N, C-alpha and C positions, 0 to 999 in steps of 0.2 A: 208831711208826705204829700201835701197838695202842691201841684205845680203852679208856677207863676201864671196867673190868668190875665195879667195885664195885656191889653192889646190882642186878645185872642177872640176875634169875631168868628166863631165857629158855628157851622151848621151840620146837622146830621140828617141824612135823608137816604132811605133805602140802602143802608149799610155803607154809604159813602161819606167819608169825612172830607170836608174841604173848608178852606178859608175863603171868605169872600174877597174879591180882588182889592188888595190894599197895597202894602209895600212888597213888591216882587222879590226883593233881596232877602226877605225873611221867610220865603216860602220854598218848598221843594215839591216837585211834581214827580209822581212815579205811578207805575201800573203793577197791580198785584191781582192775580186770578182774573184778569181781563177787566178789572175795574180801575178807573183813574182816581188818584188821590192828589190833593194839594194840601200840604200840612206845614205847620210852623217848624222851621228847621231847628230853632233853639230848643223847643220842647222835645223833639225827637232825639237830638244829640245828647240832651241831658240824661235820658233814660237808656238809650240804645248805643252800645259800643259799635255795632255794625253800622248804624247810621252816622255816628261820629267819625268813624274811619272813612266811610264813603264820602262824606261831605267835607272832610278836612282839606282836600285839594280843590274844592269848588265853593269857596267862600263868597265870592262876589257875583257869580253868575247863577242863573237859574239852572237847575239840574233836572233833566228828564231821565228817568232810569226805569227799566223793567226788571222786576225780580222774577227769577225763574226758580222752580223747585222749592218754593217757600212752603214750609209745613203749615197745615191747617187750611182753613177756608176764609172767605171774606168776613164771616161772622166772628171768627176768632181774631182776625186782624182788627176788626172794629173794636173788640174788647181791649186789645192791646193799646189802640189809639186812645180809647177812653182813659185808660190808666195813665198814658203819657200826658194827657190834658188835665190830670188831677182828679178825675172822677173815681169814685169808689166802685170796685167791681164786686159783683155777687158771684163768688166762686161756687161751682157745683160739681157733682161727679160727672156731669156731661161735658163741662167745658174745661176742666182742670188739666186733663192730659194734653189736649191740643194747645192750651195756653202755655204749659211747661215747654213743649216742643218749640213753639214759636218764640218764646222768651229766650230759650237757649240759642236758637238760630240768630236772633237779633242781639245777642250778647247783653241781655238785660240782667246783669249780675250785680252782686253786692260790691264787687271790685270796681265796677263802673260807677255805681250810684247806690248809696245806702238806702235800704228800704225798697229795693227794686223788685220787679215782678217775679223773676225766676225763684228767688228765695221764698217769697210770699206764697206762690203757687205750690212749690215743693213742700213747704211746711203744712199747708192745707191738705195736700195729697196724703202725706204720711200720717198726719194726726187725725184727720177727719174721714178720709175715704177708705184707706186700707183697713182700719179696725172694724168697719161696718161691712159685713158680707154683701148686703144688697147694693151698697154704694160702690164697692169694689167691682162688682159685676157690671154695673152701669159704666164705670170708668173704663173697664176692660173693653167693653163694646165700642168705645170711642177710639180705641187704638187703631182700628181699621183705617181711619182717615189719615193717620200719621204713623203708620206701623214701623217704617224704617227708623224714624227718629225716636219713637217711643221705645223700640227695642234697643237701640243704641244707648239710650239713657237709662235703661234698666226698668222702665215703667211697666212693660209687659210682664217681665218676670216678677216684679213686685206685686202686681195684681194677682197673678196666678198663685204665687206663694201665699198670699193672704187668704185665698180661698181653700187652702188645705187644712 
């Protein structure tokens, strides 16, 4: 489940992932929640169907793209990027709902890549969060940040039903 870390000169600073300037053809630049990112396109397209589709027609030139209405916040996006770069995530009741919403938005499904984030986060949510009343309450509180997406995915209802 570890991503190919060859030639990934990565730095992480104040929730910004970026690659140090090397081969521009392997990078993609974009803006999310007002923060600039410069990431390895191979790692992104390997895990995200949305990035793969977006970058399909932009193979040889640098792409600058602004994502609008992306669920979650910069902290959630940083966790997703850690996953894409092969780092292990610590899933919690506080981060799992926004992660599920963002993974769904980015099409990080098993269909796109085995062992992908959406399935991992959903399994954690259903097996570890919902059975524990206090964890379900914590998870429910996080739905405010991503309410529309969480509601559409049935996460809000699942949290509420687990509290009955």
